[in-house]
N, C-alpha and C positions, 0 to 999 in steps of 0.2 A: 826734398824726399815726403813724397806722397801716401800719407800712411794710411791712406783707404784704398791704393792700390795694393797693398801688402795685404790687408786684408781682406780683399779678394780675391787674391790669391791663396791664400790660404785654407788648408783641411779644414773639412766642421772636425768635431772631436771624435764624432762615432767612426771618418774614416782613418782619420790619425790611429785609433785604437783598435782598429780592423788590422792596418797596416802593419802593425807593432812588430815587433820579432826579437825583442827584448824588454823584460822587466811587464810586461802582458800583463798576466794573471797579479800580479803585484800591485799592479794599477790599478786592477780590478777591483782587485779585495780591498783597498784604503776607499776605491768609489763607490764600493758596496757597504764598509762599516761605518763611513765619517758620516756624523751630522752634526749638521750646523745650528747651532744653538734657537732653541725654536723665543726665548727672549727680547732676540734679534731682531722681533719683526721689524721696529720701526727705524731699524738701520737699512733692510732691504725697502720698505716702503720707499726713505729715502732714495734710496738705489735707483729703483725700476724709476723714481720720478726722472732721475736723469737720463736714462737713453744711452747708456755706456754701452759699449762693447769691446772687444780683449784679441789683443794676439798674444799668443802665445809661442816664443819661439822655444825650439826643446829638440829633444832628440831620445828616442826609444832606451837608448843604453844609458842613460843619467838617471842615476838613484835618487838624486835630489828634483830630477822632472817626475820620476815614478810617485814618490811622495807629493808635490805639488798641486801636477798637474791634477788629481782628482780632486782636491778642496776647491783648486778654482772650479772647476766644474761643478762642484756643489753648490758654492756659494749663487755660480751663476745661473745657475737653475733657481734659485732662490729669488736673484732680483733681475731676472729677465736677459740676462748678456749672453749676446752671443759671441761664442769661440772660438777663431778661427785658432789653427796651427801653422808653425811656419818651419822646418829641420833647419835648425844651424847653419850645417852644413853645406845646405843651396841654396842659405843665402843672405851671407859672409855682410853682402853690403847692408843691407837692416842691421845687424849682428853687430855691426863692425859701429854701429852708430849708438851702443847701447852698451857697450864696453866694463866691467866691473874694474872697479879704480884705475881705470883708463888703457887696461891692458889685456884685460881678460876677458875671452867668449863663454863666462862660466853661464849657465842655465841653469834652470828656464828662465826667462825674461817677460814678464806681463806688462804690456803696452794696451791701458784701457783709451779707448778713445771714446768721445763725444761724436754727437750726432754728427754734425760738419768734419768729422774724420780729424778732428784737433788731437792733440794729447793729454790727456788728461792727468792722470798717473803713470809710471813705471815702478813694476816690482820686481825684486829677487836681486840674484840667485835665489836667498836662503833667508829665514826669518836670523832676527838677531838673534835670538836663544840656539839657533840650530846650530850659526858659525860658531857662534861660542865653544859648542858644545865637539861640531869638529874640530876648530881650531885646537881644542884640548888632546882628543885623540892622538891628531896628529902630531901633537909636540911630545908626545911615545916614541915616536918612532927613532931610530939610529938613524946615524947620518947614511946619506944617498951610497953612497962610497962604502960602508960597512956590509957581511957577505949576509948579516940577513934581514936585511932591507926588506928585500922582497917577499919574504918569507913574515915579517912582522905588519907589512901594509896587507898584507891579503887577509892575515888574522886582524885587524885593526877596521878594514873597511868590511870585512862581511859581520862585524858587530855592530859597524853603524846600518850597514843594508837592516840587520834583525830591528832593531830598535826603530828606524822609520819606519818598517811594514807593523812594530807591536805595539808602540809606545804613544797613545792615544794624547796624552800630553808634547805630542813633540804635534801632534797634527793638531789641537788645539792653537798652540804656540804660532805654526804655519797660519794659521787660518787669522786669527787676532792679529797676525803680521800684515796679513791682507786688507783686513777690514780696518786697522789704522791708515795703510796711506790711503784707504776711498775716501776715508771720513772729509 
C-alpha cells in the first residue's frame, strides 16, 4: 500500500468542504470558532520541522468527522501540514487497512505521512474522552428490539450532535488527543 498515491488521489480541504452536502455549516462553524492554544507554539514549530502531510478518511454525513476534521484543519494550518481528504465509501481498500478494533470502518481516520510517504502516526476515529461519552450515551439506549429504540436513539444522537457543536471542552479534548498522537 503506497500512502503517497493515496495522498495524491485525495481532495484538498476546500474541495471537500465545497462538495459537502451534510454537516457543511456545522463543520464550518467549528472551523471558524475553534482556536488552537497560542501557548503551543513550540509544539507547532517542532511539527513544522517534521514536514508532515495528512490523509483524512472521512464522509460528510459523519458527526464525528464534523467534529474532528475542522480541528485537524486548524492544527494543520498552524503546523504547515497539507491535508487531503478521501471519502471512506469510495476508498475501502485504504479504509480497510485502518479498521477500528479490527472490524469497524469508523471514521474519521487521520493518517500522518512523512516526506517519504511513510506512515508517521494514525489518529481516529475519536478522542478517548469523546469515546467514553459516546459509550455512556449509548448505554442509555433500550435494547434494539424495544419499540422505543429508534426514538431514543434519535434523541441521544441529537444531544451528542449538539454537544459536538457547542462544547468547546470537547473540541479541546479532540485537539489534545491529536496533539498527543503527533508528539
